[in-house]
C-alpha positions in Angstrom: 128.8 153.4 44.3 130.1 150.1 43.2 127.2 147.7 44.1 128.9 144.6 42.7 131.9 145.2 45.1 129.4 145.7 48.0 127.5 142.5 47.1 130.8 140.6 46.9 131.7 141.8 50.4 128.3 140.8 51.7 128.7 137.3 50.2 132.1 137.0 51.9 130.7 137.8 55.4 130.3 134.8 57.7 126.6 135.5 58.2 126.1 134.7 54.5 126.6 131.1 55.4 124.4 130.8 58.5 123.3 127.2 59.0 124.0 124.9 61.9 124.0 127.7 64.5 120.8 129.2 63.3 118.9 125.9 63.0 120.2 124.7 66.4 119.2 128.0 68.1 115.7 127.9 66.7 115.3 124.2 67.6 116.0 125.1 71.2 112.7 127.0 71.4 110.7 123.9 70.8 107.0 123.7 72.1 108.1 122.3 75.5 110.6 125.2 75.8 107.7 127.6 75.1 105.8 126.0 78.0 108.7 126.7 80.3 109.2 130.3 79.1 105.4 130.9 79.3 105.2 129.6 82.8 108.1 131.9 83.8 106.4 134.9 82.5 103.0 134.0 83.9 104.3 133.1 87.3 106.9 135.8 87.9 106.0 138.5 85.4 109.0 140.7 84.2 111.2 139.3 87.0 112.5 136.3 84.9 113.6 138.4 81.9 117.2 138.4 83.3 117.6 134.7 82.7 117.9 135.2 78.9 120.8 137.7 78.8 122.5 135.6 81.5 122.1 132.3 79.7 123.1 133.7 76.3 126.9 133.8 76.5 127.0 130.5 78.4 124.8 128.7 75.9 126.6 130.2 72.9 130.0 129.2 74.2 129.1 125.6 74.7 127.5 125.5 71.2 130.5 127.1 69.6 132.8 124.5 71.2 130.5 121.7 69.9 130.6 123.2 66.4 134.4 123.6 66.5 134.8 120.0 67.6 132.8 118.8 64.6 134.3 121.1 62.0 137.9 120.8 63.2 138.0 117.0 63.5 135.4 116.2 60.8 133.7 113.9 63.2 130.5 114.2 65.3 130.4 114.6 69.1 129.9 110.9 70.0 132.8 109.9 67.7 135.1 112.3 69.5 133.7 111.4 72.9 135.0 107.8 72.4 138.4 109.5 73.2 137.1 110.8 76.6 134.7 108.1 77.9 135.0 104.3 78.2 132.6 102.6 75.7 130.1 101.5 78.4 129.8 105.0 79.9 129.3 106.6 76.5 126.7 104.0 75.5 124.9 104.7 78.8 124.9 108.5 78.4 123.7 108.3 74.8 121.0 105.8 75.7 119.7 108.2 78.4 119.9 110.9 75.8 117.8 108.8 73.4 115.1 108.2 76.1 115.0 111.8 77.1 114.6 112.9 73.5 111.7 110.5 72.9 110.0 111.9 75.9 110.7 115.4 74.8 109.3 114.6 71.3 106.2 113.2 72.9 105.6 116.4 74.8 106.3 118.5 71.7 104.0 116.6 69.3 101.3 116.6 71.9 101.6 120.4 72.2 101.6 120.8 68.4 98.5 118.6 68.2 96.6 120.5 70.9 97.5 123.9 69.4 96.5 122.7 65.9 93.1 121.6 67.2 92.6 125.1 68.6 93.4 126.6 65.2 91.7 124.1 62.9 89.1 122.3 65.1 90.5 118.9 64.0 91.0 116.4 66.8 94.5 116.7 68.3 95.3 113.0 67.9 94.8 113.2 64.2 96.9 116.4 64.0 99.6 114.7 66.0 99.7 111.8 63.6 99.9 114.3 60.7 102.9 116.1 62.2 104.7 112.8 62.9 104.2 111.6 59.4 105.3 114.9 57.9 108.6 115.0 60.0 109.4 111.4 59.1 108.9 112.1 55.3 111.0 115.2 55.4 113.9 113.6 57.3 114.0 110.2 55.6 113.0 111.0 52.0 114.6 114.4 51.4 118.4 114.7 51.1 120.2 117.0 53.6 121.1 119.7 51.1 117.3 120.3 50.5 116.1 119.5 54.0 118.4 122.0 55.7 117.0 124.7 53.3 113.5 123.9 54.6 114.7 124.1 58.2 116.3 127.5 57.6 113.0 128.9 56.3 111.2 127.4 59.3 113.4 129.5 61.5 111.3 132.5 60.5 108.5 131.1 62.8 110.3 132.5 65.8 109.5 136.0 64.5 105.9 135.4 65.6 106.9 135.9 69.2 108.4 139.3 68.5 105.3 140.2 66.5 103.0 139.3 69.5 104.6 142.2 71.4 103.2 144.6 68.8 99.6 143.5 69.7 99.8 144.2 73.4 100.8 147.1 75.6 104.4 146.8 76.9 105.8 149.1 79.6 109.3 149.3 78.0 110.9 151.4 80.7 109.9 148.9 83.4 111.0 146.0 81.1 114.5 147.4 80.7 114.8 148.0 84.5 113.5 144.6 85.5 115.8 142.8 83.0 118.8 144.0 84.9 117.3 144.7 88.4 114.6 142.1 89.0 112.6 141.9 92.2 112.7 138.3 93.1 113.0 136.2 96.2 115.1 133.1 95.7 112.9 130.4 97.2 111.9 126.9 96.0 109.4 128.1 93.4 111.7 130.7 91.8 114.7 128.4 91.9 112.6 125.6 90.2 111.7 128.0 87.3 115.3 129.2 86.9 116.5 125.5 86.8 113.7 124.8 84.2 114.7 127.7 82.1 118.4 126.8 82.0 117.7 123.1 81.5 115.5 124.1 78.5 118.0 126.6 77.1 121.2 124.5 77.5 120.0 121.1 76.3 122.2 118.0 75.5 120.5 117.2 72.1 121.7 120.6 70.8 125.3 119.6 71.5 125.2 116.5 69.2 123.0 118.2 66.5 125.3 121.2 65.9 128.5 119.2 65.8 127.0 116.8 63.3 125.6 119.5 61.2 129.0 121.0 60.8 130.2 117.6 59.6 127.2 117.4 57.2 128.0 120.9 55.8 131.7 120.1 55.5 131.0 116.9 53.5 128.4 118.6 51.4 131.0 121.1 50.3 133.6 118.4 49.9 135.9 120.2 52.4 138.5 118.7 54.7 138.6 118.8 58.4 140.4 121.9 59.7 143.2 119.8 61.0 144.2 119.5 57.3 143.3 123.1 56.3 145.5 126.0 55.5 145.7 129.1 57.7 143.3 131.2 55.6 140.7 128.4 55.5 140.9 127.8 59.2 140.5 131.5 60.1 137.5 131.8 57.7 135.8 128.7 59.1 136.3 129.4 62.7 135.1 133.0 62.2 132.0 131.7 60.4 131.3 129.3 63.3 131.5 132.2 65.8 129.1 134.4 63.8 126.7 131.6 62.9 126.5 130.3 66.5 126.4 133.5 68.4 123.8 135.0 66.0 121.7 131.8 66.1 121.7 131.7 69.8 120.9 135.4 70.0 117.9 134.8 67.8 116.8 131.9 70.0 117.3 133.9 73.3 115.6 137.0 72.0 112.6 134.8 71.0 112.5 133.2 74.5 112.8 136.7 76.0 109.8 137.8 73.9 107.8 134.8 75.1 108.5 135.5 78.8 107.7 139.2 78.2 104.5 138.5 76.2 103.1 136.2 78.9 104.2 138.6 81.7 102.4 141.6 80.3 99.2 139.6 79.5 98.7 136.5 81.7 100.7 137.6 84.8 99.1 141.1 84.6 95.6 139.6 85.0 96.5 137.1 87.7 97.0 133.9 85.5 99.9 132.3 87.2 99.9 128.7 86.1 100.6 127.4 82.6 100.9 123.7 82.0 100.8 123.4 78.2 101.5 125.4 75.1 97.9 125.2 74.2 96.9 126.8 77.6 99.3 129.7 76.9 97.9 130.3 73.5 94.3 130.0 74.7 94.9 132.3 77.6 96.3 134.9 75.2 93.2 134.9 73.0 90.8 136.9 75.3 93.6 139.1 76.6 95.5 140.1 73.5 93.1 139.3 70.7 92.7 136.8 67.9 95.8 138.0 66.0 98.1 137.5 69.0 96.6 134.1 69.6 97.2 133.1 65.9 100.8 134.4 66.0 101.6 132.5 69.2 99.9 129.3 67.9 101.6 129.4 64.5 104.9 130.0 66.2 104.4 126.8 68.3 103.7 124.8 65.1 106.6 126.2 63.2 109.2 125.6 65.9 107.7 122.2 66.6 108.3 121.2 63.0 111.9 122.2 63.5 112.4 120.9 67.0 111.1 117.4 66.6 113.5 116.5 63.7 116.4 118.0 65.6 115.5 115.9 68.7 115.2 112.7 66.7 118.2 113.5 64.5 120.5 114.3 67.4 119.8 110.9 69.0 120.4 109.1 65.7 123.7 110.9 65.2 124.9 110.2 68.7 124.0 106.5 68.8 125.2 105.8 65.2 128.6 107.3 65.9 129.0 105.3 69.1 128.6 102.0 67.1 130.3 103.3 63.9 127.1 103.1 61.8 126.8 105.3 58.7 125.0 108.5 59.8 124.1 111.3 57.4 120.9 113.0 56.4 122.4 113.3 52.9 122.4 109.4 52.6 119.3 107.5 51.5 117.5 105.2 53.9 119.1 102.2 52.0 122.6 103.6 52.6 122.1 104.5 56.3 119.3 102.2 57.4 120.2 102.0 61.1 120.6 105.8 61.4 117.1 106.3 59.9 115.7 103.5 62.0 116.7 105.4 65.2 114.9 108.5 63.8 111.8 106.5 63.0 111.8 104.7 66.4 112.2 108.0 68.3 109.3 109.7 66.6 107.0 106.7 66.5 107.8 105.9 70.1 106.9 109.4 71.0 103.6 109.0 69.1 102.8 105.8 71.0 103.2 107.7 74.3 100.2 109.8 73.2 98.0 106.6 73.6 99.6 105.4 76.8 98.8 106.3 80.4 101.9 108.7 80.4 100.7 112.3 80.2 102.7 114.7 78.0 103.5 116.8 81.0 105.0 113.7 82.8 106.9 112.9 79.7 108.3 116.5 79.7 109.2 116.2 83.4 111.1 113.0 83.0 112.8 114.4 79.9 114.0 117.3 82.0 115.3 114.9 84.7 117.2 112.7 82.2 118.6 115.8 80.5 119.8 117.0 83.9 121.6 113.6 84.4 123.2 113.7 81.0 124.1 117.4 80.5 126.8 117.8 83.1 129.1 114.9 82.1 128.6 115.7 78.4 129.6 119.4 79.1 132.6 118.2 81.0 133.6 116.0 78.1 133.1 118.9 75.6 135.3 121.1 77.7 138.0 118.4 77.9 137.9 117.6 74.2 137.9 121.2 73.1 141.0 121.9 75.2 143.0 118.9 74.0 145.6 119.5 71.3 145.5 115.8 70.6 141.9 116.3 69.4 141.8 119.9 68.2 145.4 120.3 67.1 146.3 124.1 67.3 142.6 125.0 67.3 141.9 124.4 71.0 139.4 126.5 72.9 140.5 130.1 73.8 140.9 131.2 77.4 137.6 133.1 77.3 135.8 130.0 75.9 137.2 127.9 78.7 136.1 130.4 81.4 132.6 130.7 80.0 132.3 127.0 79.2 133.3 125.9 82.7 131.0 128.5 84.2 128.1 127.1 82.1 129.1 123.6 83.2 129.3 124.6 86.9 125.9 126.3 86.7 124.3 123.3 85.1 125.8 121.1 87.8 124.3 123.2 90.5 120.9 123.1 88.6 121.1 119.3 88.4 121.9 118.9 92.0 119.0 121.3 93.0 116.6 119.3 90.7 117.3 116.1 92.6 117.4 117.6 96.0 114.1 119.4 95.4 
């Protein structure tokens, strides 16, 4: 057996260069997302498992389109959206995104602080400050080529939620059945949870982050945009994006599925129906599933929080910087891209200030969801338009299957947004 030939083939496989798709997928399961998935499992048991296989192709398609826009054009999403929106509209959308991200970060770091207090006994306000300081140091002082390596390793934190299932009894036959044939009445309560799950899973900040990470990786490797690439390079890169994104979103959705399942077979099974914070979910697991399950769940929250907070802050910085034409790269130093890093610092420190304001983390999370609902649909429409324009994408426009799934995702999010406001 020629092991050198096998290794050479492995290195040529698209999954050997996982990056933007993996990091984006894991960042989607941030602490506030864990609250949503935990509530779904606690309130409806196994009957919300269907949402993950349903959301997977919709989420993956939108993220693939964002990645393709960034890699094909060599520009981030905001820079490309200047072609689709008047400046005032784009500034308004990106400003709302920034506010939503700050509120989301506030909810995330509060969850991390509370969970850290459960694990260490140190006051959650102190732990929150430690996490904020750590994320700022990592993003501002460490160049992208080293920082992204750290983020990839943090992605292993999602494995904790799969491991939790080995500590509890799972009726696998019923799980498989309920995944495809749930018993659920679509009323106000169930619709609200479904809207919450999809709003958490398909989030605007992920659009900007993945497109910009493709540009970062392209610049790091000193590559051209695919509009200038040869046929072989184009095929290789688009294939890599497909593998990276679909596998990253699969990892994310499987982890979310495991969270719903873990809370369904523990919390829901004993009559605990209401989960308001990530710390509540972890604490409730402790007497039901044991100390090991509690520690796995808690450490998973801390790991994905350390990944989700920088992505939330970074996505807003990319979006706003591209609108105004400011230099925006995590590979640059703070002196080179001062305004870009200032947005990151303001986002995270603003979220920290909310911890000491009358605004509760849960209210911050609620308003973040509302604002994301406002922003998601017009952004998704713009993504669909841009990815279908030959004037933007050249010959690399979205395929028919991408257009069908992308518009289906956009339509579903539009319905969800309308329901959110009507309710």
